[in-house]
C-alpha positions, -999 to 999 in steps of 0.1 A, spaced: 396 78 423 396 92 458 412 61 472 443 40 463 427 12 445 440 -21 432 428 -41 402 416 -76 405 437 -90 377 464 -76 355 447 -85 322 417 -65 332 435 -34 342 416 -4 354 395 9 325 418 38 315 427 58 285 461 69 273 477 89 301 484 125 291 500 145 319 501 178 301 491 198 332 520 181 350 545 192 323 548 156 309 550 145 273 520 130 257 515 97 241 484 95 219 482 58 210 460 67 181 446 36 162 443 36 125 410 53 118 401 29 90 400 -2 113 366 -15 122 377 -20 157 384 17 163 366 32 193 338 57 187 347 93 192 340 106 227 331 140 212 295 148 224 267 145 200 244 173 194 216 174 220 191 165 194 209 133 187 211 121 222 185 95 234 172 100 268 170 68 288 182 33 282 202 8 303 239 4 302 260 -24 319 296 -26 329 315 -58 332 333 -61 366 367 -76 370 364 -114 373 360 -127 408 360 -93 425 323 -82 433 320 -49 453 317 -56 490 321 -23 508 301 9 503 314 32 530 342 53 513 364 52 544 381 19 536 406 -3 554 431 -22 533 409 -54 531 384 -33 510 407 -10 491 399 -19 455 388 -5 421 356 -25 423 346 -9 456 356 25 441 332 20 412 304 12 437 311 43 458 321 70 433 288 74 417 271 78 450 295 98 471 316 124 453 352 131 467 363 166 475 384 166 445 379 144 414 409 134 392 407 122 357 399 146 330 393 131 296 423 108 291 445 125 317 450 120 354 446 157 361 424 175 386 389 177 371 373 210 386 339 203 369 334 170 389 349 182 421 329 194 451 353 222 458 371 249 438 409 243 434 426 249 467 446 281 474 480 280 492 497 307 513 526 297 534 515 269 556 479 275 550 455 258 525 421 272 519 393 250 505 361 266 492 332 243 485 307 248 456 269 251 462 261 214 462 235 195 481 230 161 495 199 141 484 183 147 518 183 184 510 212 193 534 240 214 517 274 199 512 294 221 536 328 226 554 316 207 583 312 176 561 349 179 552 357 183 590 337 151 597 360 132 573 392 148 587 383 140 623 375 104 612 410 103 597 426 116 628 407 90 650 410 60 627 445 65 612 454 29 615 423 19 598 424 42 567 441 22 539 460 52 526 474 65 559 511 73 560 527 84 593 536 121 591 513 127 561 475 137 562 461 141 588 493 143 608 506 173 589 474 193 598 479 214 629 446 232 629 412 232 611 393 264 609 358 266 594 358 302 579 321 300 569 297 272 560 313 268 525 350 274 534 376 259 556 413 267 561 440 240 571 471 250 588 500 226 581 531 218 601 554 229 572 553 242 536 546 215 511 545 212 473 511 225 464 510 201 436 518 171 458 494 182 486 465 187 462 472 155 442 482 132 470 467 145 502 435 165 496 427 139 471 420 115 499 390 135 513 354 125 507 329 149 526 304 128 546 269 139 554 256 147 588 232 117 584 262 95 589 274 112 622 255 89 645 261 56 665 228 40 658 200 39 633 176 55 657 199 83 666 196 118 652 219 129 624 249 147 639 244 132 673 275 110 671 297 141 677 325 131 653 321 164 634 326 183 667 354 162 681 377 135 668 374 118 702 338 108 693 347 93 660 357 57 669 321 49 680 307 64 648 333 45 628 323 13 645 286 19 636 292 28 600 317 0 594 291 -24 608 264 -11 586 288 -13 556 294 -50 562 256 -57 559 257 -61 520 222 -72 516 208 -40 531 228 -16 508 198 -6 486 175 -1 516 196 12 543 187 50 549 224 58 555 234 49 519 204 67 504 219 101 513 241 107 483 257 137 466 267 120 434 248 115 401 235 81 410 216 63 437 213 26 444 183 8 429 194 -27 439 224 -46 453 233 -82 453 263 -96 472 273 -116 441 281 -83 424 250 -74 405 244 -37 412 218 -13 396 220 25 398 194 50 388 199 89 384 199 110 415 173 136 406 189 161 432 224 158 418 240 193 419 267 186 393 269 183 355 263 165 334 231 149 346 228 112 337 211 104 303 207 67 311 177 55 330 197 26 346 234 17 350 245 -17 360 276 -34 374 276 -70 362 297 -97 379 317 -126 363 336 -155 379 362 -156 351 373 -136 320 362 -165 298 326 -163 311 326 -125 304 338 -130 269 313 -158 262 286 -132 270 301 -107 248 301 -131 218 265 -141 225 251 -107 220 250 -72 233 239 -75 269 272 -60 281 275 -24 272 311 -19 282 334 -49 287 368 -62 278 383 -90 257 406 -113 276 441 -115 261 438 -152 252 409 -143 231 426 -116 211 445 -120 179 482 -114 184 490 -77 184 505 -64 151 540 -48 152 540 -11 152 522 16 171 486 7 167 475 -6 202 443 -23 188 441 -58 175 444 -64 137 408 -77 136 378 -73 158 368 -107 174 333 -93 181 325 -80 146 302 -50 142 283 -53 176 311 -36 194 338 -10 189 371 -15 207 394 10 225 427 5 244 425 11 282 458 21 298 463 24 337 484 48 357 497 19 376 525 -2 390 521 -40 388 541 -60 413 542 -91 435 545 -87 473 571 -103 495 562 -103 531 594 -89 548 579 -97 583 571 -134 576 587 -153 604 603 -180 582 609 -163 548 613 -127 560 650 -128 566 655 -141 530 633 -114 515 652 -88 533 684 -98 514 687 -75 482 707 -101 463 677 -125 468 652 -99 455 676 -93 425 678 -130 418 640 -134 420 634 -105 397 657 -119 372 634 -151 370 604 -130 357 605 -132 319 585 -101 313 589 -99 276 579 -135 271 548 -130 294 537 -100 274 543 -118 241 527 -152 252 502 -148 280 491 -113 270 493 -116 232 516 -85 229 491 -61 247 514 -48 274 550 -39 283 576 -47 310 578 -29 343 613 -17 356 602 4 386 575 25 402 567 45 369 553 26 339 572 26 307 539 35 288 523 58 283 553 82 283 554 109 311 579 132 326 580 109 357 600 82 339 637 84 347 664 74 322 675 46 346 641 31 350 633 34 313 665 13 306 659 -12 334 683 -29 359 673 -66 362 664 -81 330 655 -118 328 686 -138 334 684 -172 349 722 -178 348 729 -146 368 700 -153 392 717 -187 400 751 -171 403 738 -144 427 724 -172 449 755 -195 449 778 -166 455 758 -158 487 760 -192 504 733 -211 487 737 -246 469 714 -264 446 702 -297 462 675 -318 445 665 -288 423 660 -263 452 686 -239 466 695 -245 502 715 -223 526 749 -240 533 767 -209 546 745 -193 572 752 -160 589 762 -125 577 791 -113 557 804 -118 522 796 -152 506 770 -160 533 731 -163 531 725 -133 554 713 -124 589 686 -147 604 688 -173 577 696 -207 592 716 -235 577 694 -258 557 669 -231 547 652 -239 514 642 -213 488 606 -225 488 579 -197 488 542 -199 490 526 -174 466 489 -168 462 473 -148 434 439 -135 420 420 -161 400 397 -158 371 421 -152 343 436 -178 320 463 -154 310 471 -146 347 474 -182 354 497 -188 324 520 -160 335 522 -174 370 529 -209 357 557 -195 334 572 -178 365 571 -209 386 589 -228 358 616 -202 352 622 -196 390 626 -234 395 655 -233 370 673 -208 394 665 -231 424 636 -211 437 605 -231 443 572 -212 440 542 -229 455 513 -214 438 477 -211 447 448 -190 431 421 -175 453 395 -147 448 408 -112 446 390 -101 478 409 -129 495 442 -117 483 438 -82 495 424 -93 528 452 -118 535 482 -98 522 482 -71 548 508 -53 570 516 -72 600 543 -81 626 561 -114 627 545 -125 658 510 -121 645 491 -151 631 480 -130 601 517 -127 591 519 -163 579 515 -152 543 547 -151 523 540 -137 488 511 -125 470 500 -109 437 466 -91 432 474 -73 400 485 -36 402 485 -6 423 465 22 407 480 56 415 450 70 432 449 91 454 488 93 451 485 108 416 520 120 418 537 86 420 559 92 451 551 58 467 545 71 502 513 52 507 529 18 497 567 21 505 571 44 535 577 27 569 545 20 587 522 31 559 488 12 562 490 0 526 527 -10 529 514 -45 529 548 -60 523 561 -45 556 591 -29 538 612 -4 558 642 15 547 653 50 562 667 61 529 635 54 511 616 73 538 639 102 533 636 103 496 598 100 497 597 128 521 619 149 497 593 144 470 566 158 492 584 191 497 603 195 464 589 201 430 622 192 413 621 163 389 656 154 397 646 149 433 618 127 422 642 106 400 663 101 432 634 84 448 624 65 416 659 52 409 665 41 445 632 22 443 642 5 412 675 -6 426 662 -17 460 632 -38 446 608 -34 476 585 -54 453 590 -77 424 580 -60 391 555 -77 369 544 -67 333 519 -40 329 491 -50 304 465 -28 289 430 -38 283 411 -39 250 378 -25 261 346 -32 242 318 -5 238 285 -17 224 273 -1 191 253 31 196 266 39 231 286 71 232 304 92 257 324 62 271 359 71 258 385 83 266 388 60 297 400 74 330 436 62 336 428 60 373 402 32 369 371 52 377 341 53 355 317 81 349 285 67 333 267 100 337 286 109 305 272 79 287 243 81 263 227 63 234 220 82 201 186 83 184 
């Protein structure tokens, strides 16, 4: 929620409800299932207090092969995932919480601060009267602690974009213990600055401002000066890498969220219990909340079929009946019978495959627009949705998803530019100096200019690409196999390998061509959840030099258009960015699937799901 998070696999998209951007001026899409179906999700309307059962344990199925592995909310790209967010969010609340019911809107109730006020170049933030579990109040200095850490560790913070926060802050003034004012270097769209910049802040307790376990809280000096932050970050990062100590480390016991850790196992088994000193509302009704790991989606489904030990899970696409035609997003029958109700879970997300533009051998090829167009045309998205995902999804044409419908979707992206077309893909390659030899395209006209392969591509270069992707999903593997087969018909050889999700996001990182870590060529982890860039402007993933611009894409026109969206509230200006992105293909679009979530009988308060992938089990309860 407070971080840009990526899902482990496309079929297990972030648990999310139909996206309704009413507060953003968008149209709504209800996706209401037929109320007579046995698989319809239970109403999320709160039951009368007398009907609620205090206590009980609820478990949540993690994405396959992606156990949480980093507790400190200041994450680098190698730890920037939905799974880690679900570990952190219940413990350490962000300054502003996004996701209200089924929308991606600002949620004032769950935020630590009141909505910000803007006056010219100044932004004033007033905090609520919340407390940390050690009794210390959540104050303005806790926000300053985070901002100073951002200033000192910009290259580490996974959502950092040059020129954006914290670069656009010229001064920080603490007005009083519960209020601070930021002076910016220019006037920005208040919507964008709230939804994409302030959304990144998580206040940190003074108990963390130290450089050793024996040091006193606040002695690290990071709150007072950004120059002291590197040593504090080194200490906290080191502690966060000691997974076996999470439940016992005094650092992580200081929380301001509704939960605290009871136990943590590095394989992904995590137990939370209510934080009795939680200042917010609602207070947890459950006695225990658990995250449960699985190595594959098949193993998760086998546990679902065996009983009711999973409280909230998902049905893998390969185990669903084929989706019926029409508007009902739910399956025609419930594979789990009466033990579970079902609900569709949509994500505010962009699924794509990464091409490493700085790879020393394939980078020059990836930089050619005609090649990216040809490669995109080998992705049969409609067939993938129908076969691999049993109809539970839709194609992707650009940075804004086709469903659910929002105001952000431009007419051009809605129509699409590069549909599946193997003949055209082959033609694009042969018209640019490539010839098919033994089933693979080889550059026979090197150099720049019309009819040639392009700058930096030598004669004899083969279109053979190594691509690794997240394992654990049969449908995922089927989609990758289909792409390999279709790409080969256009003369592009995709050499596939499946690895754990954590491996994908730790290997597919921003780099320079001379660095050993830049040996990776192509990767696919699932999708980018728009969080904290809730307005989908793409700055965190497409702007030159952005920490999470893992594909190393750089285009001055793109940078200019992204910058325009930061200052303008015009939808037409946003469409300029969106349409340029769709034409340029800085990434290869992959189908966006939605998940059929399962909710055990008797558990309430779970739906609607947050479209940003975050979960709020403090709302969950059993009925008497």
